Each structure stands twice: as C-alpha cells, then as structure tokens.
C-alpha positions in Angstrom: 110.1 85.0 41.0 111.7 81.6 40.3 114.4 79.3 41.6 117.1 80.9 39.5 116.3 84.3 41.0 117.1 83.1 44.5 120.2 81.3 43.4 121.5 84.5 41.8 120.8 86.4 45.0 123.2 84.0 46.8 125.9 84.0 44.1 125.9 87.8 43.9 126.8 87.9 47.7 129.8 85.6 47.6 128.1 82.2 48.0 129.2 79.4 45.6 126.9 78.2 43.1 126.7 74.7 44.7 125.9 76.1 48.2 123.4 78.5 46.7 121.7 75.8 44.7 121.6 73.4 47.8 120.1 76.0 50.1 117.5 77.3 47.7 116.4 73.8 47.1 116.3 73.1 50.8 114.1 76.2 51.4 111.7 75.4 48.6 111.4 71.8 49.9 110.9 72.5 53.6 108.5 75.4 53.1 106.5 74.4 50.1 107.4 70.7 49.4 108.7 72.0 46.1 111.0 69.3 44.6 113.0 68.4 41.5 109.9 67.4 39.5 108.3 70.8 40.1 111.4 72.4 38.8 111.6 70.2 35.7 108.1 70.9 34.8 108.4 74.6 35.4 106.1 75.0 38.3 106.1 78.5 39.6 105.6 79.9 43.1 102.6 82.1 44.0 103.6 85.7 44.8 103.2 85.1 48.6 105.5 82.0 48.4 108.1 84.0 46.5 107.9 86.9 49.1 108.5 84.4 51.9 111.5 82.6 50.2 113.0 86.1 49.4 112.8 87.2 53.1 114.4 84.0 54.1 117.2 84.2 51.5 117.9 87.8 52.3 118.1 87.2 56.0 120.6 84.4 55.3 122.8 86.6 53.2 122.6 89.5 55.5 123.3 87.8 58.8 125.1 84.5 57.8 122.7 82.8 60.2 122.4 79.2 59.2 119.4 78.6 56.9 118.2 75.7 59.1 117.9 78.1 62.1 116.1 80.6 59.9 113.5 78.1 58.9 113.5 76.1 62.1 114.1 72.7 60.5 117.0 70.5 59.3 117.3 67.1 57.7 118.9 64.1 59.4 118.9 60.5 58.1 116.4 61.7 55.4 113.9 63.1 58.0 113.0 66.6 59.1 113.9 67.7 62.7 113.0 71.0 64.4 116.1 73.1 65.4 116.6 76.4 67.0 119.4 78.6 68.6 119.6 76.1 71.6 120.4 73.1 69.5 123.2 72.1 67.1 122.1 71.6 63.5 122.3 67.8 62.7 125.2 67.1 60.5 125.5 64.3 57.9 128.7 63.0 59.7 126.5 62.1 62.7 124.6 59.7 60.5 127.7 57.5 60.7 127.3 57.1 64.5 123.7 56.0 64.0 124.7 53.5 61.4 127.4 52.1 63.7 124.8 51.7 66.5 122.3 50.1 64.2 124.9 47.7 63.1 125.7 46.7 66.7 122.1 45.9 67.7 120.7 44.6 64.5 120.3 41.0 65.8 119.4 42.0 69.3 116.0 42.4 71.1 115.2 45.0 73.8 118.2 47.2 73.3 118.6 50.1 75.8 120.4 53.3 74.7 121.5 56.3 76.6 122.3 59.4 74.5 124.4 62.1 76.3 124.2 65.7 75.1 121.2 64.9 73.0 120.4 68.3 71.5 117.7 67.9 68.9 117.3 64.3 69.9 118.2 63.3 66.3 120.3 60.3 67.4 118.0 58.5 69.7 114.9 59.3 67.7 116.4 58.0 64.5 117.7 54.8 66.2 114.2 54.2 67.6 112.6 54.8 64.1 115.0 52.6 62.4 114.9 49.7 65.0 111.7 49.0 66.9 113.6 47.0 69.5 115.5 50.2 70.7 114.2 52.2 73.8 116.3 55.3 74.4 116.9 57.7 77.3 118.4 61.0 76.4 120.0 63.7 78.6 121.2 67.3 78.0 122.4 70.0 80.3 120.2 72.5 78.3 116.4 72.5 79.3 115.7 74.4 76.1 117.3 71.7 74.0 115.2 69.0 75.8 112.1 70.7 74.8 113.1 70.7 71.1 114.1 67.0 71.5 110.6 66.2 72.9 109.0 68.1 70.1 110.8 66.0 67.6 110.0 62.8 69.4 106.3 63.6 69.2 106.6 64.7 65.6 108.2 61.4 64.7 105.8 59.4 66.9 108.4 57.8 69.1 107.6 59.6 72.3 106.8 56.3 74.0 110.2 54.8 73.3 112.5 57.9 73.5 112.6 59.7 76.9 114.3 63.0 77.7 115.5 64.7 80.9 117.8 67.4 82.0 121.2 66.1 83.3 124.8 67.2 83.4 126.3 64.1 81.8 125.4 61.2 84.2 124.2 63.4 87.1 120.5 62.2 86.9 121.3 58.8 85.3 120.4 55.8 87.5 120.1 52.8 85.1 122.4 50.6 83.0 122.2 50.4 79.2 123.2 48.3 76.3 124.7 51.2 74.4 125.8 54.8 75.3 126.1 57.2 72.5 127.3 60.9 72.5 128.3 63.7 70.1 129.8 65.9 72.9 131.5 69.3 72.6 134.9 68.6 71.1 136.2 72.0 69.8 139.0 73.6 72.0 137.9 77.2 72.9 141.3 78.4 71.3 140.1 77.4 67.8 136.9 79.5 68.0 138.1 82.2 65.8 139.0 79.7 63.0 135.4 78.6 62.7 132.8 79.7 60.1 130.5 82.6 61.2 127.6 80.2 60.9 129.2 78.0 63.6 131.0 80.4 66.0 128.3 83.1 66.1 125.0 80.9 65.9 125.5 77.3 67.2 125.1 77.1 71.0 128.5 77.5 72.5 127.7 75.0 75.3 127.4 72.3 72.6 130.7 73.2 70.9 133.6 74.2 73.0 135.8 72.5 75.6 138.3 74.1 78.0 141.1 71.7 77.4 143.8 72.1 74.7 142.8 69.1 72.5 139.1 69.0 72.8 138.8 65.7 74.5 137.5 66.8 77.9 134.1 65.5 77.6 135.3 62.1 76.2 137.5 61.7 79.4 134.6 62.6 81.6 132.1 60.3 80.0 134.5 57.3 79.6 135.7 57.6 83.3 132.0 56.9 84.4 130.4 55.0 81.5 131.3 51.5 82.7 129.1 52.1 85.7 126.2 52.6 83.4 126.8 49.9 80.9 125.7 46.2 81.0 128.5 43.7 80.6 129.6 43.6 76.9 127.8 47.0 76.3 129.2 49.6 73.9 130.1 53.2 73.8 130.0 55.1 70.6 131.2 58.6 70.0 131.4 61.2 67.3 134.9 62.7 67.4 136.6 65.7 65.9 139.6 66.0 63.5 142.8 64.5 64.9 141.1 63.2 68.0 140.7 59.5 67.2 144.1 58.5 68.6 143.7 60.6 71.7 140.3 59.1 72.5 141.6 55.6 71.6 144.3 56.0 74.2 141.8 57.1 76.9 139.8 53.9 76.0 142.9 51.7 76.3 143.9 53.3 79.6 140.4 52.5 81.0 140.5 48.9 79.7 137.8 49.2 77.0 138.0 46.6 74.4 137.3 46.1 70.7 138.0 49.7 69.7 136.9 50.6 66.2 137.5 53.9 64.4 135.2 54.8 61.3 136.1 57.4 58.7 133.5 59.9 57.3 132.9 60.7 53.6 136.0 62.8 53.5 138.2 60.1 55.0 138.2 61.9 58.3 138.2 59.6 61.4 134.8 60.6 62.7 133.3 57.9 64.9 134.9 55.6 67.5 133.3 52.7 69.5 134.4 50.4 72.2 133.2 47.6 74.2 133.0 47.4 78.0 
C-alpha cells in the first residue's frame, strides 16, 4: 500500500483532499519518519508499516477521534509533543503566544514564567527551549495532564528548567514571576453543540468550557489575582477566543493593567492579548 491509497480512504469518507493529505503525511512522519523526499523518490512502506497506518486511518475515519490522540503525538513550534485524552492538542494559534513572550524577554536575563493550565506543557517547554534564560513553573488542575507535561519536559531535556505541579489556578502558587501565561478554557458551555466532533467529543472538557455567557470566566479569575504574583513591570499574556479581545481588554483596563496589546492570528482573528502590571 502507498500514500495515495490512504489519502483515498480519507476522501471516500467525506474528508477533503487537503485534510486527507495533511493527516496521512503527519501519520507517516510521526510513525516512520517518512517525509517528502521519500514520497518523491517512490520509497514504499513495508507490509507491517502499511498495516499499522491502515489501522490508524480507519480508526480516525470510524470514530472521528483526532489523529494526534490516536497516535499520541502532536507538533508544536516544529517539535513533537506527547498528547492523550487528558490534554488539549496544541494548536498553531498558540505559537503566537509563545512568540509574544519570547519577544518580551529577548533582551532579559533570568526570566521567570508561570504557565497556568499548562496541559501538555507545550508553552513553557517551548519557551525554555527557545530561550536559555527562561525558567518556568507550570500548573494545571489535572494531575493526568501534569504527568504528560513532565514526560514532554523530559523528552525535550528541559526538566531542570520547567517544573510542574497540580494547582487550581494560583491555589498552590507562592512566588512572583516576570511573566504569567495562560491558554485557559474560553468556550461557553452553550456553544458546545456547534463544535466539531473532534473537539466536543474528545478534547478534555475541563480544558475547553466555561460556565459564563461570554467565555471570559477564567480571564477574570486570573487577572483578579495575577498582580499578586507578578514582579513590578511584569507581563501577563493570554490566548483568547473569537470576539473576546475587547471583553478581556476591558477587564484589564478595569484592573489597571497597562500597555495592552492585541495580536491577530493567521486568519486575522484577535488571538493573543498581553498587558503590563
């Protein structure tokens, strides 16, 4: 069997060609390090490899479970991260948050970061890998997510500079930091039925949904206490959902945060917001 066979399996089951191609190439890359050059030069899979890819593709088609959860890995900032049903799958939009933080601390030494709701740990781990001056602490309410984050830190050899512990927001936090980051839950529960099956049925609900009407519950909770955990002139950087930028900006203004900046993603959606203490 070959690449085209697996792409055809997808497209015959109501996946677009682009989505099919992207997912098949992802599977081949993660499982067997099979890339574009292998495709160009006609390298074929062994029978056992083809059988494994076919099992993965058929499970994806049958269940609509995200391909990253089936394989147990996802890419973020060009690196592989372990994922499972207890963690959100890292999204490209979150890379904008990382880039903003790196920009804020590019000329600084000994930068301390607190990541709230860390999930896979992709934000603090990437920050530590991109900037050797960063030391991060990361909290999550899910003990299962913390275990995956620790595994990722070990895999990327930053376990000595990225530390993880279970905490409900600031519950177990005692120190102050230069920067606080968070990609918190921001989808109102009332919007659940409008989501893709891959999201509403498989992403951890604790990492997705809020109880309030506009999805800003956790921004308000974090902003209300963040100043107690930021050094003077420290920054807070959030990922935000669609149509939430102005709402979060108003919260920041009300609490007298300064130098508020909103960053748009690749689709011109306001996706990241930062502010200074």
